[in-house]
N, C-alpha and C positions, 0 to 999 in steps of 0.2 A: 213769592205768593204765599208760602208757608207761614210767615209771619202774620199776614192778615187773616189767615184761618185758625192757627194753633194758639197764638197768644190771646186772642179774645175769647176762645173757649176755655183757656186754661184760667182766664180771670173769672169767668162764670164758675167754673168748678171750685176755684178757692173762695169766692164770695159765697156761693151756695145759699143765695137768699131765695127761697123757693116760692113763696107765695101760697095761697090757699087752693088754688085750681089751675089748670093748664093755661088759661088766659093770663093770670097774673105771672105765672112762670114765664111765659113768652114774653111778656112785657118787660119783665126785670131783666131776663137775659138778652133780650134786643137792645135795650138801652145800654147795658154793659158792652155788648158786642160793638155797637155803633160808635161809643166813646172809644173803645180799643182800637177799632179800625182807623178812626180819625187822628188818634194820638200817634199810631204807628205809620201814619202816611198812606194807609190803604183805603179801600172804599167803605165808608161807613154803612151803606146799605148792605154790603156783602157781609160786614162784620156784624150787623144786626141780624140778619138771616142767620148766621152761623150761631151767634150768641143765643137767639131765641130758642132755635132747635136744640142746641146742646143743653141748654138750662131745663127746658122741658124733659128731655131723655133722662138727664141726670137726676133731676128731682122725682121723676117716676120710677126710676131704677133703685135710688137710695135715698128714700124719703127720711131715713133715720139720721142722715148727715145734713140734713137741711135745717136752717135757723128759720123759724117762722115768727 
């Protein structure tokens, strides 16, 4: 289970494509998380939820690390 949670979140952190607002951040992170979950054989819905939340939190905490 750790793979389906940790690796998509790490992918989001590495990509760090934030978007201009929390809605865009959630959409970008959710997409990356869904793809990561599917590629790793996990649940894409769980990956999308983790990715969306992770990207929003990351981008809000570290806006200087995000590419816009």
